[in-house]
Every structure is written in C-alpha cells, then in structure tokens.
C-alpha positions, 0 to 999 in steps of 0.5 A: 314783567315784576320783580320781587325787589324785596327778594333781591339780596343788597348789591348782588347783580342778577341776570335777565335774560327774558327782560326786552332791552335790560340784560341785569339788574340789580336792588342798590343799597346805600345809605338805607336807601333802597333801588332797583337798577336796570343796566346793559343791553339785552345782546350788546358785546361787552370787553371783560378783562382777559388775560393777553387781551389785544390791543383794541379790547384795551383801547375799547374799554379804556374809552367806554370808561371815559365817556362815563366816568362821571356817571360811574362816578356817582357810586352805587346808585347809578347804572353806570356804576353796575355796568362798569361792574359786571360788564367792562 
C-alpha cells in the first residue's frame, strides 16, 4: 500500500483504516525535514479525555504518559508525540 507523502499536509494526522497494523499517519515536518510516521495500533482501545470520566480512565492515561514521556519529548518527529496528541 503506497502513500504519496507529497500529497499530505505537514503535521496533519490522518486515519488509515485500511492499513494492516497502524491506525494513523502523519507527514511530520520540522526544521526543513519531512518524515512519514505511522502510529497507533489498529483497533487499540485508547482514552481520549472526556468530561466526567472515571478515575480508572484517568489512571490509565496517566500511566501511558509516564511510560512514553521520554519518546513524547523527542517532538514532532516521533510516533509517541503524535500518538499522545491524537489518541491519548
């Protein structure tokens, strides 16, 4: 399955429903560099913030951020950054 990176907008995540393993992709642009990043497991349960959510959901999100904070800190050129922004 080929994706034309040139047709994507910079730093705008899109869903990839037909990709076998990854749920989203983004053309990450930073400092003149471009990189196609696929992120998120297809069909994985995620916890986007919701008003009045349960304590369990908050704890799950907090644990996910704790596990991935080092990779999120790498910035736009990492899959963890985009996963945190879109899915968590």
